[in-house]
C-alpha positions as CSV (number, residue, x, y, z in Angstrom):
1,M,-32.8,-6.2,2.5
2,R,-29.8,-7.9,0.9
3,K,-30.5,-11.1,-1.1
4,E,-27.6,-12.8,0.6
5,P,-26.5,-11.9,4.2
6,L,-22.9,-11.0,4.7
7,I,-21.0,-13.7,6.4
8,T,-19.1,-13.2,9.7
9,G,-15.4,-14.0,9.4
10,E,-15.3,-13.5,5.7
11,Y,-13.6,-10.6,3.7
12,Y,-15.5,-8.2,1.5
13,H,-14.7,-5.5,-1.0
14,I,-17.1,-2.7,-0.1
15,Y,-17.6,0.5,-2.2
16,N,-19.9,3.4,-2.9
17,R,-20.0,6.7,-4.6
18,G,-21.8,10.1,-4.5
19,V,-25.2,10.4,-6.1
20,D,-24.9,11.6,-9.7
21,K,-21.1,11.0,-9.4
22,R,-20.9,14.2,-7.2
23,D,-18.0,14.9,-4.8
24,I,-18.8,14.0,-1.3
25,F,-16.3,16.4,0.3
26,N,-16.3,20.2,-0.2
27,N,-13.2,20.8,1.9
28,L,-10.6,19.2,4.1
29,K,-12.8,19.6,7.2
30,D,-15.3,17.3,5.5
31,L,-12.6,14.7,4.8
32,E,-11.5,14.9,8.5
33,R,-15.1,14.4,9.6
34,F,-15.4,11.3,7.4
35,K,-12.1,9.9,8.7
36,E,-13.2,10.4,12.3
37,S,-16.5,8.8,11.6
38,I,-14.8,5.7,10.3
39,K,-12.9,5.3,13.5
40,Q,-15.6,6.1,16.0
41,F,-18.6,4.4,14.4
42,N,-16.8,1.1,14.2
43,Q,-18.2,0.0,17.6
44,I,-20.8,-2.6,18.5
45,E,-22.3,-0.2,21.1
46,G,-23.9,3.0,19.7
47,I,-22.2,6.3,20.4
48,G,-25.0,8.6,19.2
49,S,-23.6,11.5,17.1
50,L,-19.9,12.3,16.9
51,E,-20.7,15.6,18.8
52,M,-22.2,13.6,21.7
53,Y,-19.3,11.2,21.7
54,N,-16.6,13.9,21.7
55,K,-18.5,15.8,24.4
56,S,-18.3,12.7,26.6
57,I,-14.6,12.4,25.9
58,R,-14.0,16.1,26.9
59,A,-16.0,15.6,30.0
60,L,-13.7,12.7,31.1
61,G,-10.7,15.0,31.0
62,S,-7.6,13.2,32.1
63,H,-9.3,9.9,33.1
64,P,-8.1,7.3,30.5
65,D,-9.7,4.4,32.4
66,S,-13.1,6.1,32.1
67,Y,-12.4,6.8,28.4
68,L,-11.8,3.1,27.7
69,K,-15.2,2.3,29.1
70,L,-16.7,4.3,26.3
71,K,-15.1,2.0,23.7
72,S,-16.6,-1.3,22.7
73,E,-15.7,-4.2,20.4
74,P,-15.4,-3.4,16.7
75,L,-18.0,-4.3,14.1
76,V,-15.5,-4.9,11.4
77,A,-11.7,-5.1,10.8
78,I,-10.4,-2.8,8.1
79,I,-7.6,-4.3,6.0
80,A,-7.4,-1.5,3.4
81,F,-9.3,1.6,2.3
82,C,-9.1,4.4,-0.2
83,I,-11.2,7.6,0.1
84,N,-11.4,9.5,-3.2
85,P,-13.1,12.8,-3.9
86,N,-16.4,11.2,-5.0
87,H,-16.2,7.6,-3.9
88,F,-14.6,5.1,-1.5
89,H,-13.4,1.6,-1.3
90,F,-12.8,-0.7,1.7
91,L,-11.4,-4.2,2.1
92,I,-13.1,-5.4,5.3
93,K,-13.6,-8.5,7.5
94,Q,-17.0,-8.8,9.2
95,L,-16.4,-9.5,12.9
96,V,-20.0,-9.9,14.2
97,D,-23.3,-10.8,12.5
98,G,-24.6,-7.8,10.7
99,G,-21.4,-5.9,11.4
100,I,-20.7,-4.5,7.9
101,A,-24.3,-3.4,7.4
102,K,-24.4,-1.7,10.8
103,F,-21.0,0.0,10.3
104,F,-21.9,1.5,6.9
105,Q,-25.4,2.5,8.1
106,K,-23.8,4.5,10.8
107,L,-20.9,5.8,8.7
108,Q,-23.0,6.8,5.7
109,G,-26.0,8.0,7.6
110,G,-24.0,10.0,10.1
111,Y,-21.8,11.7,7.4
112,T,-24.8,12.4,5.2
113,Y,-26.6,14.1,8.1
114,Y,-23.5,16.2,8.9
115,F,-23.0,17.2,5.2
116,N,-26.7,18.1,4.7
117,Q,-26.9,20.1,7.8
118,K,-23.7,22.0,7.0
119,N,-24.7,22.7,3.4
120,Q,-28.5,23.3,4.0
121,R,-29.4,20.5,1.6
122,S,-31.6,17.4,1.9
123,G,-31.8,13.9,0.3
124,A,-29.2,11.2,-0.4
125,L,-25.5,12.0,-0.7
126,L,-24.4,8.4,-1.6
127,Q,-25.8,5.9,-4.1
128,G,-27.9,3.6,-1.9
129,T,-26.5,1.6,0.9
130,F,-23.2,0.1,-0.5
131,K,-22.0,-2.5,-3.0
132,S,-20.3,-5.6,-1.7
133,K,-18.2,-8.4,-3.2
134,L,-17.2,-11.5,-1.3
135,I,-13.5,-12.3,-1.5
136,K,-13.7,-16.0,-2.6
137,N,-10.0,-17.0,-2.9
138,D,-6.5,-15.9,-2.0
139,D,-5.6,-14.6,-5.5
140,Y,-8.6,-12.3,-5.6
141,F,-7.9,-11.2,-2.0
142,R,-4.4,-10.1,-3.0
143,K,-5.6,-8.3,-6.1
144,T,-8.4,-6.6,-4.2
145,F,-6.0,-5.5,-1.4
146,A,-3.7,-3.8,-3.9
147,Y,-6.6,-2.3,-5.8
148,V,-8.2,-0.8,-2.7
149,N,-4.9,0.2,-0.9
150,Q,-3.9,2.4,-3.9
151,N,-7.1,2.9,-5.7
152,Y,-6.4,6.6,-6.3
153,S,-3.6,5.4,-8.7
154,V,-6.2,3.8,-11.0
155,H,-7.8,7.2,-11.7
156,N,-6.8,10.4,-13.5
157,I,-7.6,12.7,-10.6
158,P,-7.4,16.4,-11.2
159,K,-4.6,18.2,-9.3
160,S,-7.1,20.4,-7.5
161,K,-8.7,17.3,-6.0
162,L,-5.6,15.4,-4.9
163,P,-5.9,16.8,-1.3
164,F,-9.1,14.9,-0.9
165,I,-7.4,11.5,-1.2
166,F,-6.8,9.4,1.9
167,A,-5.7,5.8,1.6
168,S,-4.3,3.0,3.8
169,D,-1.0,2.8,1.9
170,T,0.3,5.5,4.2
171,E,-0.4,3.3,7.2
172,Y,1.4,0.4,5.7
173,E,4.3,2.6,4.7
174,S,4.7,3.9,8.3
175,E,3.6,0.6,9.9
176,L,1.5,2.7,12.2
177,F,-2.1,1.4,12.0
178,N,-4.9,3.7,12.9
179,L,-8.0,3.0,10.8
180,V,-6.5,-0.3,9.6
181,S,-6.9,-3.1,12.1
182,K,-3.5,-3.6,13.9
183,S,-3.8,-7.4,13.8
184,E,-4.9,-7.5,10.2
185,G,-2.3,-4.9,9.1
186,Q,0.5,-6.9,10.7
187,K,-0.9,-10.0,9.1
188,M,-0.6,-8.3,5.7
189,L,3.0,-7.3,6.4
190,D,3.8,-10.9,7.3
191,I,2.1,-12.3,4.2
192,F,4.3,-10.1,2.0
193,E,7.3,-10.4,4.2
194,G,7.6,-6.6,4.9
195,K,6.3,-3.3,3.6
196,N,8.7,-3.1,0.6
197,N,7.4,-6.3,-0.9
198,L,3.8,-5.2,-0.1
199,K,4.4,-1.9,-1.8
200,K,5.9,-3.7,-4.8
201,H,2.9,-6.1,-5.1
202,C,0.5,-3.1,-5.1
203,K,2.4,-1.3,-7.7
204,E,2.5,-4.4,-10.0
205,I,-1.3,-5.0,-9.6
206,I,-2.1,-1.3,-10.3
207,S,0.1,-1.4,-13.3
208,I,-1.7,-4.5,-14.7
209,I,-5.1,-2.9,-14.1
210,R,-4.1,0.3,-15.8
211,E,-2.8,-1.7,-18.8
212,E,-6.1,-3.7,-18.9
213,R,-8.5,-0.7,-18.9
214,G,-6.5,2.5,-19.0
215,K,-6.5,5.2,-16.3
216,T,-10.1,6.0,-15.6
217,S,-11.6,9.3,-14.7
218,L,-13.6,9.8,-11.5
219,E,-16.7,9.9,-13.7
220,E,-16.4,6.3,-14.8
221,P,-17.6,3.2,-13.0
222,D,-14.9,2.0,-10.6
223,E,-15.2,-1.8,-10.0
224,L,-12.8,-4.7,-9.8
225,F,-13.8,-7.9,-11.6
226,Q,-12.6,-11.3,-10.6
């Protein structure tokens, strides 16, 4: 149990990494599975496994109204994310009581089960549940947004692992929101008065972070301090 419950309506920086700093994706299929899990597990109502959910979708065929009945209200609103080869970051708003905990329980548990079954392994894949930091003020919110949105730029990632990076900066660049909440994404574009200023802000913050601590490897702790 957490010492302090996460507060509905508040924003949090959520992050976790593979046990023993190991990679959590072996190939692009694994990454796609994780991306799909983010989207489908962000629902108040349980969907079972992704296999069960996708089977239900296929059974509906060309009946979009029936498909909509399978969807339910989201647990969290995603503002920014970055999936790296061995860890991930999210900037998230909790929409319902217990929403963040439930979302990451489903996401991490479901993906770990998939990964272990596929690779004939057992045990934990990620370091515990997840780490969380409450965003307490606007300045820290803006800094965290930039840090999460382009977190891969903070690291010295080997060329061979670059394909395993997936971040929300591409959604802000295209203004087509998929994993990012459409309402929260549009709010961010409004705050920065367009994607060009948003991109400039992220670049400036990342530059400051690099200057403060250098470009870290994937083996080093990856945290943002207030």
